N, C-alpha and C positions, 0 to 999 in steps of 0.2 A: 508493565508493572509501574505502579505509582500513580501520580495525578494524571487523570485523563478524562476527557469529556467530549461532547459533541453537540451539534445543533443541526437542524434541517431547515433549509431555505425552500419554501413552497412557491413555485411559480404561479403566476396568475392563471395560466392555462393547465395547471396540474390536473391530470385525469382522475376522475372519481370512479371510473369503471374501465374495464379492459375487455377487448375481444380476444378470446383465447382459441388458438388453433384454427380449424376450419369453420368453427361455429361463428355465425354472424350476430349472435345474441350477446349483448354486453353483459359482463359480469360485474356486479356492484361490489365495492370495497366497504367492509364494515369497519372494525377497529384497526388502528394503525399503531405500531410499536417501533421503538428505536432500541436497538440492542448493540452492545459493544462486547466483543470477545477480547479477553486478555490472557496472557500467560504470567505465571508467578514463579520466580526462581528463588530458592533459598540462598543462593550464592551472591555475595556482594558483586556488583558489576565490575569493580576494579580488579577483583580476583579473576573473574572470568576473562577480562581483557588481557591480563597477564598470561593466563593459560593459553589464549590464542596466539599472543605475540611470541611466546617461547615454546611453541609446539608441544603443549601439554594437553591438547584437546582430546587425546585418546582415552583419557580417564573419565570423561564426562559422558552423560547420556543415561545414567541410572537414576531411578527414583530415590528420593531421600529415605523412603520407608522400605527399601529393599535391602537384602542381606549382602548383596554384591556391590554396594555403592562405591567401594574403593577399588574395584577390580578394573583392570585394563580391558576394554571391550574389543580392542583390535591391536594388531602388532604395529600398525602405522596410524597416521592421523585419520580418525573416523570421518567419513564424508557426511558430516552432519549438516542439516539444513539450517537450523537456527543457531547451531553451535553453542547453545546455552542449556544447561541442565534444567529440566522442568519438573515441577512438583504439583502445581495446581492450574487448572484451566477454568477460567471464570466466564460467566455470562451475566452481564450487568452487575459485576462485582460479587456474584455469588457462585460458590463452588465448594470443592472439598479436596483436602490435601492427600488423602489416602486412596490409592487406586483400588485396593481390595474392598474398601467400603463402597466405593462407587459401583463396583461390579456386583456386590452381593446384597447391599441394602440401600439402594438409592432412595427408597420411600422415606427413609429416616434422615435424609440430608437436607440442609437449607439451600434449596435450589430456587432459581427464578421461575416465576409462573407467568404464563401468557394466557389470559382468559379468552375463550371463544364460545360461541353459541352454535347450535345445530344449524347447518346450512349457511353459516356466516363465512365470508371470505376475509381473511386477515392479511394485512400488508405489513410485513416485517422489514424495516430498513436496517440492514445488518452491516456492521463495521468491524473490521479486524484491527483492533488497537494493540495487538501484541507486538513485542519487540523481537521475537525470534521464532514464532510458530505460524505455520499455515494449517488450516483446519478444513477437513471435510465436514460439511453440515448435512445431516439427514433429519427427516421428520417421519416418525413411524406412521405407516399406513395412510399417508396424506399425499395428495398431488402438490407438487411445487412448480410454480411458474416464475421464471426470472423476467422481470419487466423493466429493470433499469440497472445500469452499472455506473458507478462513480457519479451518480446524480444525473445521468443522461439516459433518456428512454431508448429502448430497443424493441424490436418486434418480439412479443412474448414467446418464450420457448419453455417447454415442459422438460424438467429434469428430475432425476431421483436424488441427486446430491450435487453440491457445488463446492469446489475447493476455493476457499477465500484466503488470500495471502495477506501479509502485513500491509496495511494502508489501503487495501481494496474495500469497496463498498458495493453491496448488492441489495436490490429491492426484491424481496421474495413475496409472491402472492400465494398464500396457502389456502387451498380450497377446503372449507369445512365439510364434515361428514353430515349426511342427512340422518343417519341412524348410528351414532357412535356406540361401540360395544363396551366402552369403559370410559371413565371420567378423565383419565390422564394418559396422554401419549407423550413420548419423549422426543425432545430435540437431542440428537446425538452429535457431540462435537468431538471429532476424531483427529488426532494429530497426524500430520503428514511427515513430521520430522523423523519419528521412529520407524515409519514405514520404509524410508529409504536408508536409514542408518544401518540396518542389519541385513541388507539385501545380499551381501556377499556370503553370509551365513545361512541364507534362506530362512531367516526367522522374521516373523512379522509381529512384533510386540508393539501394539499401539497403546497410547494413553488416551483417556477420555475425559470430557466434561459433559454435563447434562443440564437440561432445563426442561420445564414441564409445559405442555400444551394442555390446558385444563378446561374441560367443558363445564361451564358454570351453571347450566340449566339442563343438563343431560337427564333424560328420562328413558325408562325401559318399560314396555308394556303399559304405558299410561301411568306408571307409578313413579314416585320420586326415586332418585338414585339410591341403590342399596349396595354398599361396598362389599357385602358378603357374597355377592354374585360374581365377584372377580377373584383373581389371585391376590396375593399379599402386596401387589404393586411393585415388586422387586424384579420382575422379569423385563428384560430389555433385549431388543432385537440387535444384539451386537454383530451378528453374522450377516445381517441384511438378507434375510431368507428369500425375499422376492427376486433377488438378483441370481439368475440361473444362466447356465450355458446356452440354453434354448432362448431365453428372454433376458439378455443382459441389461443391466441398469445403465441409464444415461447419466454420465457425470461430467459436469461442466468445468473447464479450466484446468484439468489435471495436465501437468506438463510432461508426462511420460507416456509410454505405450507398452504393450505386452513384451516386446523384445527387451526393453530395459529391465523390467521386473524379472524376466526369465521364467515366469510361471503364468499359467493361464489365468486371466481375470474374468470375472463374470460381470464386467461392465465395459462400456464403450466411452472413450474420452471424446468430448466435444471441445475443440479449440476455440478461442475467442474470435478469431477471424471468420468463423463460420456463422456468427451472429450478424444480424442486420440492423442497420441504423433506423430509428423511428423518431428522430428528433427534428426532422425537417428535411426539405428537399436538398439534395446534394448538387442540384443543377446551378446553385449560386456560385459554385467554384468547381466546375467540372475538370479543370486542368489538373487539380491536385490528385485526381484519381487515375490519371493517364499512365500507361506503361509505355514510355517512349524515352528516347535519348533527349533529355532537356538541354537546351543551349547553356553555355557558360554565362554566369551572371544572374541566372534566375533560379538555379537549383543547387542546393548544398547537400552533399551526401557525406555522412561520417559513419565510421565503423567503431563499435565499442565492444571490446572483449572483457566481460565481467569476470575477473579472477583476482581476488584480493583488492586490487585497484581497478581502474579502467585503463587498458592498454599498457599496464605496467607502471602508470603514474598514480601517485597517492595524493589526493587533494589536500591542500593546505589553505586555510582561510586567509584572505589578505588582512594585513594589519589595519588598513584604512578602507574607506568606502570608495570603490572604483569610480563612481560617478564624479566625485570631487577630486580625483587624482589621476585623470587621464594623461597628464603630462609627466607623471612620475610613477607609472605602474611598476617598473622594476624595483622601485624603492619600497613600495608597500606590499608587493606580492612577488615571491620568487618565481621566475619563469621556469617552464619545463624545458630544460636545456640538456640534451643528451651528452654534450661534452662535459658537463659538470656532474652528471649522475648517470651511470650505466644501468638502465632499468632492466636489462636482460640478465642481470645477476639474480633477479627474483628476491630482492631484499626489500625491507620496509623503509629504506632511507631515501627513495626518490620522491620526496614530498615537494610539491610545487603547486602553483595556482593553475590547475588544469582547467582551461576554458576554451570556448569557441565564440566566434563573432559572426553573426548573420545580418545581412542587410534587410531592412524593412521591406516586406513583401515577398521575400524569398520563400520558395518551397523547400522545407528542410526534411530530409529523409535520414532517419537514424536506424541503422542496422545493428541491433544489440544482440550479442551472442554470449554463450557460456561454453568456452572451450573445456572447462573442467566438468566433471560429472556431478554437477550440482546446479539446481535452478536458482535464480535470483529474482527478487522483486525490483522493478524499475519504476521510479516515480519522477514526473517532471512537473515543476512549478511554472506558473505563469501562462499555461496554455493547455488545451486539450489536443490530443493527437488521434489520428485514424489508425486503427490496427489493420494494416493492409495484408499482412501475410504472417503465418507461423510456419517455421521449418523445424521438423522434429529430427531426432537422431537417425542415423542409418540403421538398417535392419540388423546389422551385426553388432549393434550397441557401440558404435564408434561415432565420432563427430560427423555432423552432416556433410555430405559431399557437395552441397551448394556453395560452401565457403572453403577457403584454403588460407594457410598462413602466409603472411607477407614476408616473414623472415623467421629465423630460428634463433633461440627458442620462440615458441609461438605466442607472441603477445598481442599482435594485431592480425585482423582478418581482412580478406578482400573476396570479391566474387570469384568463383572458380572459372566462370565463363565471362570473357571480356564483354560480350554483347549484353550482359545484365547490368553493366555499370551505368551510372548517371540516370537512373530511373527506369530503365527498360527491364523491369523484373516481371517474369511471367507468373501467372497463377495468383495475382492479387485480387482482393475482393472488389466487386463493383459497387457494393453498398456497405462499406465497413463501419463498424461501431466506433463511437468516440469514447476515449478513455483518458485518464491521466496516470493510471497505475496498471502495470501488467506483471505477470510472472513469466520470465523468460525460461523456456524449457532447457533442461540440462542437455548438453551436447547438441543444442539446436540454436535457433535464432528467431527474432521477430523483426518485421519491417514496419516502422512507424513513420507517419508523415503528419506535418502540420504546416500551416501558412504562418510565417512570422509577421503577425499583425499587431503584436503588443510590445511596444518599445520599452526597453528597460533591461536591468540585470536580473537574471533568474538562476535557479539552482536545480540540478537533477541528481538523483542519488539512488543507491540501493536502499530499500526500506527495512532491511535487517539491521538491527541496531549496531552490532559489532562491526559489520561491513561498512556501515556509514561512518562510524568512528575511525575505522582503519583507513579511510580515504577512497572508498568506492563511490565517487561522486565527481561532479564537475560543475562549473558555472558557464553560463552563456549570455551573450549580449545581443539584443535585438535592436538594430538601428544605432544612430549616433546620439551623442549627448543632446544635440540640438533638437532631435526628434522625440526625446524622452520628456515626460511631464516634469516641470520644474518643481523641485522640493520647496517647502515653505522657507522663508528667509531665516527663521529661527531654528531650522533643522540642524542637528549636530553634524558638523563637517569634519572634525579633526579627531574622531574617535580612534584611539590606538596609536596615533603618530604625532602627538603634541611634541614640538621641539622649539617653541618660542619664535617661529618665523614671523615675518612682517604681516602676512595676511592674517595669521592667527591673532597677532597683536591688534590689528584693525578691528577684527571681530570682537576681541576683548574690550576694546575701547568703546565700540558701539554698545556692547552689553553693559559696560560700566555706565555709559551715558544714560541708557534707558533705565538702568537701576537707580541712577542718581535722580532722574526725573520722577520715578515711582516713589523714591524716598522723600523727595521734596513735597510731592503731592500728599503723601501719607502724613508728613509732619505738619503741613498746612491744615489738613483735616483734623489732626489731633489738637492743634491750637484753637481751631474754631469750636470744637466740642468743649474744650476747657473753658473758653470764654463764655459759651452758652451756659455751662454749668454754674459758673460764678455769678452770672447775671440772674439766673433763676434763684440761686441761694440768697442773693441780696434782696430780691423782691420778697421772698418769704420772710426774711429777717425783718424787713421794714414793716411788714404787716404785724 
């Protein structure tokens, strides 16, 4: 919600055609579009934050246009995904606030249009810029191929729908019809939040956004398009009729399975680790893909339990810039000290500078899990990572048996089997995709790996707004200060911690000296201009 935008960086070797499936014939790309999905809440963000902080979330989740907007939807805190009441779902800033209108008369609404021609293949670069919602994206009666994720190419895979979470990006190749039966087909944007909210009641009340795929030169029987040959344009395939028990639809990135829902689904989930990298040979760094016990000093493994914070710690930004304050980190950033704050009390007061330090060149393995029955979006700055493995919940809808609690209450996890530790995890992908954002399955986990080659301080966080604000994030340092790029000499160094120390005074004197030089130069220039003006005036007067 609010100000948001984006841009696309095109590589020099960006493909203009793709080989789809077993066919060796390249498929040409026609028009390309950039689309941003957004959610819009009628509630001020401060009020929503107070609701979450004071356990009042059980009253949210209703649409503003419904009669039961003030009813309590559950006797305890609702397991909401985005935990923000939604009202409008936008595609490129267009949508509609009333769900009844969307369902009954979409042809009358101001929706975004994507033009396409017969047999044209459209590339849609799709971004979820929402702050609390994940969306299933469907396109009526069209084949969808996923060709890239987070700006990185993958081996194209055909799906019927993709679940795109906050911060994720997908490139969708939409295959145009050779003989379209109507001029407009719908993009159906379907919320994931309400899909899991009412699971306990076995109610599946989804909310929707729409956009149009419009054939701008469609013809029937050699004649121009005649709208009287179709229905009124208000019919939408909300039920996804092509998905049957005999021929289930293929849905990418859904973090749940049939045991979680408790009801039979007419689709099959494809997890991200099943996709294959197509961005270049992995032989350049084969070590990072190994399932082996790595020696100490080369491999760094951390476990993160995403539940309110990470491992019970709530991230607090440092008052100053860590690069300039290595000798006084305790002064600018409160350390995560279990003696000062008991995180096992499950309260919001264990706020600290939660961070990790990696040596340059280390292989870093992050095992991020969700012990609570709720998926989380995980985003890492400063690097891409390989999605090595996805672990789903157990068949009895309990937490995965691959991990166990390191203590009680369960704030941190560890491998259930000792021989999995330090990198020896079975079942990892041999050709994993590269990403920077993933959705971690509820009651499951993901194994992520990257080589720490980019020295500096970086940030990792849950991409759901309220969780990020609440402290579900951490910082990490790669390398030492000496290995990091040197900031410019005039880069601000004392942001947030000015106290008049000597080093600050020396900088101030330097700045004052430079300012004085600039002032003197400016004054000299002004005097020269004044002298020249007087000289010209005298010459004119003498004439």
